[in-house]
C-alpha positions in Angstrom: -20.5 7.0 4.8 -19.9 3.5 4.0 -18.0 0.8 5.9 -15.6 -1.3 4.0 -13.6 -4.2 5.1 -9.9 -4.2 4.2 -7.7 -7.2 3.9 -4.1 -6.6 4.7 -1.4 -8.5 3.2 2.4 -8.5 3.8 5.0 -7.7 4.7 6.5 -7.1 1.1 9.8 -6.1 0.2 10.5 -2.9 -2.1 11.4 -5.2 -4.8 7.9 -7.2 -4.2 5.9 -3.9 -4.2 7.4 -3.2 -7.8 5.6 -6.5 -9.0 2.1 -5.3 -7.9 0.9 -3.8 -11.0 -2.3 -5.2 -11.9 -4.7 -2.4 -12.4 -7.8 -4.7 -11.6 -6.4 -5.6 -8.1 -3.2 -3.9 -7.1 -4.7 -0.5 -5.6 -5.9 0.5 -2.1 -4.3 1.3 1.2 -0.8 0.9 2.2 1.5 1.0 5.2 5.2 1.6 5.0 7.3 0.3 8.0 11.1 0.9 8.7 13.8 2.4 11.1 12.5 5.7 12.7 15.2 7.8 14.4 13.3 8.1 17.7 11.1 5.0 17.6 13.7 2.5 16.3 13.3 -0.6 14.0 10.1 -1.5 12.4 8.2 1.6 13.0 5.2 2.8 11.0 6.6 5.5 8.9 3.8 6.3 6.6 0.0 5.3 5.8 -1.2 6.0 2.1 -3.8 5.2 -0.4 -3.3 4.8 -4.3 -6.2 4.4 -6.8 -3.6 3.6 -9.4 -1.4 0.5 -8.7 0.9 0.1 -5.8 4.0 0.0 -8.1 3.1 3.2 -10.0 2.4 5.1 -6.5 6.0 3.9 -5.2 8.1 4.3 -8.2 6.9 6.9 -10.7 5.7 10.4 -10.8 6.5 13.2 -8.4 4.9 11.8 -5.4 6.7 8.6 -5.6 8.2 7.0 -2.5 11.4 5.6 -3.9 13.5 8.5 -3.1 13.3 7.7 0.5 12.6 3.9 0.5 16.1 3.1 -0.3 17.1 2.0 3.3 17.3 -1.5 4.3 14.7 -3.0 6.6 11.8 -1.2 4.9 8.7 -3.4 4.7 5.0 -2.6 2.9 1.7 -3.9 3.9 -0.9 -3.6 1.4 -4.7 -3.3 2.0 -7.2 -4.3 -0.5 -11.2 -4.2 -0.4 -12.5 -7.5 0.7 -14.1 -8.2 -2.7 -16.2 -11.4 -1.5 -18.3 -8.9 1.0 -19.5 -6.6 -1.8 -20.4 -9.0 -4.8 -23.6 -7.1 -5.6 -22.8 -3.6 -4.7 -18.8 -3.1 -4.9 -17.3 -0.1 -3.1 -15.0 2.2 -5.0 -11.8 3.7 -3.3 -13.1 7.1 -4.9 -16.1 7.0 -2.6 
């Protein structure tokens, strides 16, 4: 097992996630926040990971999130590997 430091960025709107398509940098972990019927506004709804790009995971394919992200008030945080920590021995999400 290997420890990897993750840098979180956000919150992003769904429109902003559509712009996160750089195959060299826009992949990793993500958190989706929005309205939950019991817990209310700004609740954690989903945690996921993608080895493709964020925009591809959210907007294309059978496992896309776009079908249930149409509500207002949805925000996304993305987590990328802290590259500066691993210059000589880079970790990979597949690990």
